[in-house]
C-alpha positions as a Markdown table, in Angstrom:
| # | Residue | x | y | z |
|---|---|---|---|---|
| 1 | Met | 73.6 | 101.7 | 140.9 |
| 2 | Arg | 73.1 | 100.6 | 137.3 |
| 3 | Asp | 71.5 | 104.0 | 136.3 |
| 4 | Arg | 74.3 | 105.9 | 138.1 |
| 5 | Leu | 77.0 | 103.9 | 136.2 |
| 6 | Ile | 75.3 | 104.6 | 132.9 |
| 7 | Asn | 74.7 | 108.3 | 133.5 |
| 8 | Asp | 78.2 | 108.9 | 134.8 |
| 9 | Leu | 79.7 | 107.2 | 131.8 |
| 10 | Leu | 77.5 | 109.1 | 129.3 |
| 11 | Asp | 78.3 | 112.4 | 131.0 |
| 12 | Trp | 82.0 | 111.6 | 130.6 |
| 13 | Tyr | 81.5 | 110.6 | 127.0 |
| 14 | Asp | 79.7 | 113.8 | 126.2 |
| 15 | Ala | 82.7 | 115.7 | 127.3 |
| 16 | Asn | 85.5 | 113.4 | 126.1 |
| 17 | Ala | 84.3 | 111.4 | 123.1 |
| 18 | Arg | 87.1 | 110.7 | 120.6 |
| 19 | Val | 86.8 | 112.3 | 117.2 |
| 20 | Met | 86.8 | 109.6 | 114.5 |
| 21 | Pro | 85.9 | 109.9 | 110.8 |
| 22 | Trp | 83.2 | 107.3 | 111.0 |
| 23 | Arg | 81.7 | 108.6 | 114.2 |
| 24 | Val | 78.8 | 110.9 | 114.8 |
| 25 | Ser | 79.6 | 113.0 | 117.9 |
| 26 | Pro | 77.3 | 112.9 | 120.9 |
| 27 | Ala | 76.3 | 116.5 | 120.3 |
| 28 | Asp | 75.5 | 115.9 | 116.6 |
| 29 | Arg | 73.6 | 112.8 | 117.5 |
| 30 | Lys | 71.6 | 114.7 | 120.0 |
| 31 | Ala | 70.8 | 117.3 | 117.3 |
| 32 | Gly | 69.4 | 114.5 | 115.1 |
| 33 | Val | 72.3 | 113.5 | 112.9 |
| 34 | Lys | 72.2 | 109.8 | 112.3 |
| 35 | Pro | 75.2 | 107.6 | 111.6 |
| 36 | Asp | 75.6 | 106.1 | 108.2 |
| 37 | Pro | 75.3 | 102.3 | 108.6 |
| 38 | Tyr | 77.8 | 101.8 | 105.7 |
| 39 | Arg | 80.5 | 103.8 | 107.4 |
| 40 | Val | 79.8 | 102.2 | 110.8 |
| 41 | Trp | 80.0 | 98.7 | 109.2 |
| 42 | Met | 83.2 | 99.5 | 107.3 |
| 43 | Ser | 84.9 | 100.9 | 110.3 |
| 44 | Glu | 84.0 | 97.9 | 112.4 |
| 45 | Ile | 85.3 | 95.4 | 109.8 |
| 46 | Met | 88.6 | 97.4 | 109.5 |
| 47 | Leu | 89.0 | 97.7 | 113.3 |
| 48 | Gln | 88.9 | 93.9 | 113.9 |
| 49 | Gln | 92.3 | 93.0 | 115.2 |
| 50 | Thr | 93.6 | 96.4 | 114.3 |
| 51 | Thr | 94.0 | 99.8 | 116.1 |
| 52 | Val | 92.2 | 103.0 | 115.4 |
| 53 | Ala | 95.5 | 104.7 | 114.5 |
| 54 | Ala | 96.2 | 102.1 | 111.8 |
| 55 | Val | 92.6 | 102.2 | 110.4 |
| 56 | Arg | 92.0 | 105.9 | 110.2 |
| 57 | Asp | 93.8 | 106.6 | 106.9 |
| 58 | Tyr | 92.5 | 103.4 | 105.3 |
| 59 | Phe | 89.0 | 104.3 | 106.2 |
| 60 | Asn | 89.4 | 107.8 | 104.7 |
| 61 | Arg | 90.8 | 106.4 | 101.5 |
| 62 | Phe | 88.1 | 103.8 | 101.1 |
| 63 | Thr | 85.2 | 106.1 | 101.7 |
| 64 | Ala | 86.7 | 108.8 | 99.4 |
| 65 | Arg | 87.1 | 106.3 | 96.6 |
| 66 | Trp | 83.8 | 104.3 | 97.3 |
| 67 | Pro | 81.5 | 106.6 | 99.2 |
| 68 | Thr | 78.5 | 104.3 | 99.2 |
| 69 | Val | 77.9 | 100.6 | 99.5 |
| 70 | Ala | 76.8 | 100.5 | 95.9 |
| 71 | Asp | 80.2 | 102.1 | 94.8 |
| 72 | Leu | 82.1 | 99.4 | 96.8 |
| 73 | Ala | 79.9 | 96.6 | 95.4 |
| 74 | Ala | 80.8 | 97.7 | 91.9 |
| 75 | Ala | 84.5 | 98.0 | 92.5 |
| 76 | Asp | 87.1 | 95.7 | 91.0 |
| 77 | Asp | 88.3 | 93.1 | 93.4 |
| 78 | Ala | 92.0 | 93.9 | 92.6 |
| 79 | Asp | 91.5 | 97.6 | 93.3 |
| 80 | Val | 89.9 | 96.8 | 96.7 |
| 81 | Met | 92.6 | 94.3 | 97.6 |
| 82 | Ala | 95.3 | 96.7 | 96.6 |
| 83 | Glu | 93.8 | 99.5 | 98.7 |
| 84 | Trp | 93.6 | 97.2 | 101.7 |
| 85 | Ala | 97.3 | 96.1 | 101.4 |
| 86 | Gly | 99.1 | 96.6 | 104.6 |
| 87 | Leu | 96.1 | 96.5 | 106.9 |
| 88 | Gly | 96.4 | 92.7 | 107.4 |
| 89 | Tyr | 93.8 | 90.0 | 108.0 |
| 90 | Tyr | 93.0 | 90.0 | 104.3 |
| 91 | Ala | 90.0 | 87.8 | 104.6 |
| 92 | Arg | 88.3 | 90.9 | 105.9 |
| 93 | Ala | 88.8 | 92.6 | 102.5 |
| 94 | Arg | 87.3 | 89.7 | 100.6 |
| 95 | Asn | 84.3 | 89.7 | 103.0 |
| 96 | Leu | 84.0 | 93.4 | 102.6 |
| 97 | Leu | 83.3 | 92.9 | 98.9 |
| 98 | Lys | 81.0 | 89.9 | 99.5 |
| 99 | Cys | 79.0 | 91.8 | 102.0 |
| 100 | Ala | 78.7 | 95.0 | 99.9 |
| 101 | Arg | 77.5 | 93.0 | 96.9 |
| 102 | Phe | 75.0 | 91.1 | 99.1 |
| 103 | Val | 73.6 | 94.3 | 100.5 |
| 104 | Val | 73.2 | 95.7 | 96.9 |
| 105 | Asp | 71.9 | 92.5 | 95.3 |
| 106 | Glu | 69.8 | 91.0 | 98.2 |
| 107 | Cys | 68.9 | 93.9 | 100.4 |
| 108 | Gly | 68.0 | 96.6 | 97.9 |
| 109 | Gly | 71.2 | 98.6 | 98.6 |
| 110 | Ala | 70.4 | 99.2 | 102.3 |
| 111 | Phe | 71.9 | 97.6 | 105.3 |
| 112 | Pro | 69.4 | 95.6 | 107.4 |
| 113 | Asp | 68.2 | 97.5 | 110.4 |
| 114 | Thr | 67.9 | 94.6 | 112.8 |
| 115 | His | 70.5 | 92.5 | 114.6 |
| 116 | Ala | 69.1 | 89.3 | 113.1 |
| 117 | Gly | 69.2 | 90.8 | 109.6 |
| 118 | Leu | 72.7 | 92.0 | 110.0 |
| 119 | Leu | 73.8 | 88.5 | 111.1 |
| 120 | Lys | 72.8 | 87.2 | 107.7 |
| 121 | Leu | 75.4 | 89.4 | 105.9 |
| 122 | Pro | 78.6 | 87.7 | 104.7 |
| 123 | Gly | 81.5 | 88.3 | 107.1 |
| 124 | Val | 79.2 | 89.8 | 109.9 |
| 125 | Gly | 79.4 | 87.9 | 113.2 |
| 126 | Pro | 77.8 | 88.7 | 116.6 |
| 127 | Tyr | 80.2 | 91.5 | 117.5 |
| 128 | Thr | 79.9 | 93.4 | 114.2 |
| 129 | Ala | 76.1 | 92.9 | 114.1 |
| 130 | Gly | 75.9 | 94.2 | 117.7 |
| 131 | Ala | 78.1 | 97.2 | 116.9 |
| 132 | Val | 76.2 | 98.2 | 113.8 |
| 133 | Ser | 72.8 | 97.6 | 115.5 |
| 134 | Ser | 73.9 | 99.8 | 118.5 |
| 135 | Ile | 75.9 | 102.5 | 116.8 |
| 136 | Ala | 74.1 | 102.9 | 113.5 |
| 137 | Tyr | 70.5 | 102.1 | 114.6 |
| 138 | Asn | 70.6 | 102.9 | 118.3 |
| 139 | Leu | 69.3 | 99.5 | 119.3 |
| 140 | Pro | 70.1 | 98.1 | 122.8 |
| 141 | Glu | 72.5 | 95.4 | 121.6 |
| 142 | Val | 75.5 | 94.4 | 123.6 |
| 143 | Val | 78.9 | 95.3 | 122.1 |
| 144 | Val | 82.0 | 93.6 | 123.5 |
| 145 | Asp | 85.5 | 94.1 | 122.2 |
| 146 | Gly | 88.8 | 93.9 | 123.9 |
| 147 | Asn | 88.4 | 97.3 | 125.5 |
| 148 | Val | 85.0 | 96.4 | 126.9 |
| 149 | Glu | 86.3 | 93.1 | 128.3 |
| 150 | Arg | 89.0 | 94.9 | 130.1 |
| 151 | Val | 86.6 | 97.5 | 131.6 |
| 152 | Met | 84.1 | 94.9 | 132.7 |
| 153 | Ser | 86.8 | 92.6 | 134.2 |
| 154 | Arg | 88.0 | 95.5 | 136.4 |
| 155 | Leu | 84.6 | 97.0 | 137.2 |
| 156 | Tyr | 83.5 | 93.6 | 138.6 |
| 157 | Asp | 87.0 | 92.4 | 139.7 |
| 158 | Glu | 86.5 | 89.3 | 137.5 |
| 159 | His | 89.5 | 87.0 | 137.7 |
| 160 | Thr | 88.4 | 84.2 | 135.3 |
| 161 | Pro | 91.0 | 84.2 | 132.6 |
| 162 | Leu | 90.2 | 85.0 | 129.0 |
| 163 | Pro | 89.0 | 83.5 | 126.7 |
| 164 | Ala | 87.0 | 81.4 | 129.3 |
| 165 | Ala | 85.8 | 84.7 | 130.8 |
| 166 | Lys | 84.1 | 86.0 | 127.6 |
| 167 | Pro | 80.6 | 84.8 | 128.4 |
| 168 | Val | 80.5 | 86.2 | 131.9 |
| 169 | Leu | 82.1 | 89.5 | 130.8 |
| 170 | Thr | 79.5 | 89.7 | 128.0 |
| 171 | Glu | 76.7 | 89.3 | 130.5 |
| 172 | Tyr | 78.2 | 92.1 | 132.7 |
| 173 | Ala | 78.2 | 94.3 | 129.6 |
| 174 | Arg | 74.7 | 93.2 | 128.5 |
| 175 | Ala | 73.2 | 94.0 | 132.0 |
| 176 | Leu | 74.6 | 97.6 | 131.7 |
| 177 | Thr | 73.5 | 98.3 | 128.1 |
| 178 | Pro | 70.8 | 100.9 | 128.3 |
| 179 | Ile | 67.6 | 101.4 | 126.3 |
| 180 | Asp | 68.3 | 105.1 | 126.0 |
| 181 | Arg | 71.4 | 106.1 | 124.0 |
| 182 | Pro | 72.7 | 102.6 | 123.5 |
| 183 | Gly | 74.9 | 103.6 | 120.6 |
| 184 | Asp | 76.6 | 106.4 | 122.6 |
| 185 | Tyr | 76.9 | 104.1 | 125.5 |
| 186 | Ala | 78.6 | 101.3 | 123.5 |
| 187 | Gln | 81.2 | 103.8 | 122.1 |
| 188 | Ala | 81.6 | 105.3 | 125.6 |
| 189 | Val | 82.7 | 102.0 | 127.1 |
| 190 | Met | 85.1 | 101.4 | 124.2 |
| 191 | Asp | 86.5 | 104.9 | 124.6 |
| 192 | Leu | 86.9 | 104.4 | 128.3 |
| 193 | Gly | 89.0 | 101.3 | 127.7 |
| 194 | Ala | 91.1 | 102.9 | 125.0 |
| 195 | Thr | 91.9 | 106.1 | 126.9 |
| 196 | Ile | 91.4 | 105.6 | 130.7 |
| 197 | Cys | 91.1 | 101.9 | 131.6 |
| 198 | Thr | 94.2 | 101.0 | 129.5 |
| 199 | Pro | 96.0 | 97.7 | 129.7 |
| 200 | Arg | 99.0 | 99.2 | 131.6 |
| 201 | Asn | 98.9 | 102.0 | 134.1 |
| 202 | Pro | 95.1 | 102.7 | 134.0 |
| 203 | Ala | 94.3 | 106.3 | 134.9 |
| 204 | Cys | 91.9 | 105.3 | 137.8 |
| 205 | Gly | 92.1 | 108.8 | 139.3 |
| 206 | Ile | 90.2 | 110.4 | 136.4 |
| 207 | Cys | 87.9 | 107.5 | 135.6 |
| 208 | Pro | 84.1 | 108.2 | 135.8 |
| 209 | Trp | 83.7 | 104.7 | 137.2 |
| 210 | Arg | 86.5 | 105.1 | 139.8 |
| 211 | Asp | 84.3 | 104.8 | 142.9 |
| 212 | Pro | 82.2 | 101.7 | 141.9 |
| 213 | Cys | 85.2 | 99.9 | 140.4 |
| 214 | Ala | 85.8 | 96.7 | 142.4 |
| 215 | Ala | 89.3 | 96.0 | 141.0 |
| 216 | Arg | 90.4 | 99.5 | 141.9 |
| 217 | Ala | 89.2 | 99.0 | 145.4 |
| 218 | Ala | 90.9 | 95.7 | 145.7 |
| 219 | Gly | 94.2 | 96.9 | 144.0 |
| 220 | Thr | 93.9 | 94.3 | 141.3 |
| 221 | Ala | 93.1 | 96.6 | 138.3 |
| 222 | Pro | 96.6 | 96.4 | 136.7 |
| 223 | Glu | 96.5 | 92.6 | 136.6 |
| 224 | Leu | 93.1 | 92.3 | 134.9 |
| 225 | Pro | 91.9 | 90.9 | 132.7 |
| 226 | Lys | 93.6 | 87.6 | 133.4 |
| 227 | Lys | 94.6 | 85.6 | 130.3 |
| 228 | Thr | 95.4 | 82.0 | 129.7 |
| 229 | Pro | 99.0 | 81.8 | 128.5 |
| 230 | Lys | 99.4 | 81.4 | 124.7 |
| 231 | Lys | 101.3 | 78.6 | 123.2 |
| 232 | Pro | 104.5 | 79.5 | 121.4 |
| 233 | Lys | 103.9 | 80.2 | 117.7 |
| 234 | Pro | 105.5 | 77.7 | 115.3 |
| 235 | Glu | 108.1 | 78.7 | 112.7 |
| 236 | Arg | 107.5 | 78.2 | 109.0 |
| 237 | Leu | 109.8 | 78.7 | 106.0 |
| 238 | Gly | 109.3 | 79.5 | 102.4 |
| 239 | Phe | 110.8 | 80.8 | 99.2 |
| 240 | Ala | 109.9 | 84.0 | 97.3 |
| 241 | Tyr | 111.0 | 84.5 | 93.7 |
| 242 | Val | 111.5 | 88.1 | 92.5 |
| 243 | Ala | 112.2 | 88.4 | 88.8 |
| 244 | Arg | 112.5 | 91.6 | 86.7 |
| 245 | Arg | 112.5 | 91.7 | 83.0 |
| 246 | Glu | 115.0 | 93.7 | 81.0 |
| 247 | Asp | 112.3 | 96.2 | 80.2 |
| 248 | Gly | 111.6 | 96.8 | 83.9 |
| 249 | Ala | 108.5 | 94.6 | 84.3 |
| 250 | Trp | 108.1 | 92.6 | 87.5 |
| 251 | Leu | 106.9 | 89.0 | 87.8 |
| 252 | Leu | 103.8 | 89.0 | 90.1 |
| 253 | Glu | 100.9 | 86.7 | 90.8 |
| 254 | Thr | 97.5 | 87.0 | 92.4 |
| 255 | Arg | 97.2 | 84.5 | 95.2 |
| 256 | Pro | 94.3 | 82.1 | 95.4 |
| 257 | Asp | 91.1 | 83.5 | 97.0 |
| 258 | Lys | 91.2 | 81.0 | 99.8 |
| 259 | Gly | 94.0 | 80.9 | 102.3 |
| 260 | Leu | 96.4 | 83.4 | 103.8 |
| 261 | Leu | 96.7 | 86.6 | 101.7 |
| 262 | Gly | 93.9 | 85.3 | 99.5 |
| 263 | Gly | 93.3 | 87.5 | 96.4 |
| 264 | Met | 96.3 | 89.6 | 97.2 |
| 265 | Leu | 99.1 | 90.5 | 94.8 |
| 266 | Gly | 102.5 | 88.9 | 95.6 |
| 267 | Trp | 105.6 | 87.2 | 94.4 |
| 268 | Pro | 105.6 | 83.6 | 93.1 |
| 269 | Gly | 106.9 | 81.3 | 95.7 |
| 270 | Ser | 106.8 | 78.0 | 97.6 |
| 271 | Asp | 104.5 | 76.6 | 100.2 |
| 272 | Trp | 105.0 | 77.8 | 103.7 |
| 273 | Ser | 106.0 | 74.8 | 105.9 |
| 274 | Asp | 108.8 | 73.2 | 107.9 |
| 275 | Ala | 110.4 | 71.9 | 104.7 |
| 276 | Pro | 109.1 | 74.0 | 101.7 |
| 277 | Lys | 109.8 | 72.7 | 98.2 |
| 278 | Thr | 111.5 | 75.0 | 95.7 |
| 279 | Asn | 109.4 | 75.7 | 92.6 |
| 280 | Pro | 111.0 | 78.6 | 90.7 |
| 281 | Pro | 108.6 | 80.1 | 88.2 |
| 282 | Leu | 111.4 | 80.5 | 85.6 |
| 283 | Asp | 114.3 | 78.4 | 84.5 |
| 284 | Thr | 117.0 | 81.0 | 85.0 |
| 285 | Asp | 120.0 | 81.9 | 87.1 |
| 286 | Trp | 118.5 | 82.7 | 90.5 |
| 287 | Gln | 120.6 | 84.6 | 93.1 |
| 288 | Thr | 119.8 | 84.0 | 96.8 |
| 289 | Leu | 119.9 | 87.2 | 98.9 |
| 290 | Asn | 121.8 | 87.1 | 102.2 |
| 291 | Ala | 118.9 | 88.7 | 104.1 |
| 292 | Thr | 115.5 | 87.0 | 104.7 |
| 293 | Ala | 112.0 | 88.5 | 104.9 |
| 294 | Arg | 110.5 | 87.7 | 108.3 |
| 295 | His | 106.8 | 88.2 | 109.2 |
| 296 | Thr | 104.5 | 87.2 | 112.0 |
| 297 | Phe | 101.0 | 86.0 | 111.2 |
| 298 | Thr | 98.3 | 85.2 | 113.8 |
| 299 | His | 99.3 | 81.6 | 114.2 |
| 300 | Phe | 102.9 | 81.4 | 113.1 |
| 301 | His | 106.2 | 83.1 | 112.3 |
| 302 | Leu | 107.3 | 83.0 | 108.6 |
| 303 | Thr | 110.8 | 83.4 | 107.2 |
| 304 | Leu | 111.1 | 83.7 | 103.5 |
| 305 | Thr | 114.3 | 83.1 | 101.5 |
| 306 | Val | 114.4 | 85.7 | 98.7 |
| 307 | Leu | 115.8 | 84.7 | 95.3 |
| 308 | Ile | 116.1 | 87.3 | 92.5 |
| 309 | Ala | 116.8 | 87.2 | 88.8 |
| 310 | Arg | 117.1 | 89.4 | 85.8 |
| 311 | Val | 115.4 | 87.9 | 82.7 |
| 312 | Pro | 115.0 | 88.7 | 79.0 |
| 313 | Lys | 111.9 | 90.1 | 77.4 |
| 314 | Asp | 110.8 | 86.7 | 76.1 |
| 315 | Ala | 110.9 | 85.0 | 79.5 |
| 316 | Ala | 107.9 | 82.7 | 79.9 |
| 317 | Pro | 107.0 | 82.1 | 83.5 |
| 318 | Ser | 105.2 | 79.0 | 84.8 |
| 319 | Ala | 103.5 | 81.1 | 87.5 |
| 320 | Gly | 102.4 | 84.7 | 87.5 |
| 321 | Ser | 102.7 | 87.3 | 84.8 |
| 322 | Phe | 104.9 | 90.3 | 84.1 |
| 323 | Val | 103.5 | 93.6 | 85.2 |
| 324 | Pro | 105.0 | 96.8 | 83.5 |
| 325 | Ala | 106.9 | 99.0 | 85.9 |
| 326 | Ala | 104.5 | 101.8 | 85.3 |
| 327 | Asp | 101.5 | 99.7 | 86.4 |
| 328 | Phe | 103.2 | 98.3 | 89.6 |
| 329 | Ser | 103.0 | 100.0 | 92.9 |
| 330 | Pro | 104.8 | 98.4 | 95.9 |
| 331 | Ser | 102.0 | 99.9 | 98.1 |
| 332 | Ser | 99.6 | 97.4 | 96.5 |
| 333 | Leu | 101.5 | 94.5 | 98.1 |
| 334 | Pro | 100.6 | 93.0 | 101.5 |
| 335 | Thr | 103.1 | 93.6 | 104.2 |
| 336 | Val | 105.1 | 90.4 | 103.9 |
| 337 | Met | 105.4 | 90.8 | 100.2 |
| 338 | Arg | 106.4 | 94.4 | 100.6 |
| 339 | Lys | 109.2 | 93.2 | 102.9 |
| 340 | Val | 110.4 | 90.9 | 100.1 |
| 341 | Tyr | 110.3 | 93.8 | 97.6 |
| 342 | Asp | 112.3 | 96.0 | 100.0 |
| 343 | Leu | 115.0 | 93.4 | 100.0 |
| 344 | Ala | 115.0 | 92.7 | 96.3 |
| 345 | Ala | 114.4 | 96.1 | 94.8 |
| 346 | Asp | 117.8 | 97.6 | 95.0 |
| 347 | Pro | 119.7 | 94.7 | 93.4 |
| 348 | Leu | 117.1 | 94.7 | 90.6 |
| 349 | Arg | 116.3 | 98.4 | 90.2 |
| 350 | His | 118.9 | 99.5 | 87.7 |
| 351 | Ile | 118.1 | 97.2 | 84.7 |
| 352 | Asp | 117.4 | 99.8 | 82.1 |
| 353 | Pro | 118.0 | 103.5 | 82.9 |
| 354 | Asp | 114.9 | 104.4 | 80.9 |
| 355 | Gln | 112.7 | 101.9 | 82.7 |
| 356 | Ser | 113.9 | 101.8 | 86.4 |
């Protein structure tokens, strides 16, 4: 039964593997082309909590600008954080740099080729270590993401709700991981979950595991995996101050390395809490916009009151610094800060016809 499951899935993958910029196709792999551990690692870091569609362009830009781990290790932090802007979960970008520098400084510029060695890298946990081990080095390590959890829960008709079901679903996946072609197999299960065994309306009729799937036989596939209900997200409030100098420069700051949006460019502002304290970075005439910037993080919803001001060239802020208009790109801002910019830009745009 196990061998049939593996063989049927790999046959399906050989014919239907998704084309991705970080992936070596099954045909190329069979011809001897080996995946680049750097590209596999980067794709896995980017794909955490994010979709393939969202990651593809970021991956292409990163690998074009920093084609090797040594290139990335030598990059300026600000450049990497700016390139990451909009992808979210910004701790990943900081860990990306830490890991690249660790690989260069401590590993001779080459990624470890064992699961245990990969686990020693900054920002690399069991999932990423398993994925790089399997995909890059073709080692029989189990790889379990959300797609794999869904496939396993349906294949075995497992009704234990997530996250409590994670250990048993991991064991199901581990038991099926083959010695031969483990990298292709890991990607095949993920592709199956992403394209056939989808969260809603799974295409059971064309699934290579249709016959052995216990949930399909029981009619329970659409309701799996079960999940423990999430608690409502709390609401937090804050203030964002957007000042533009009469020469067109914008007042910006780099957020502390630790905490949300760590190391990212943004607008000076308050704490984010139930009752934030106002702390404007300049003593000037601030105007409050009628619209607010709203953004949802993993654990809470945030609503920012946006205040704007036009200030003279000699303005001396208590937080942040003025960045010339020619050196500022809104695309370098994380999403919530870009939302603030979108609200504030029009009222502040036409300051000096030669600078706006």
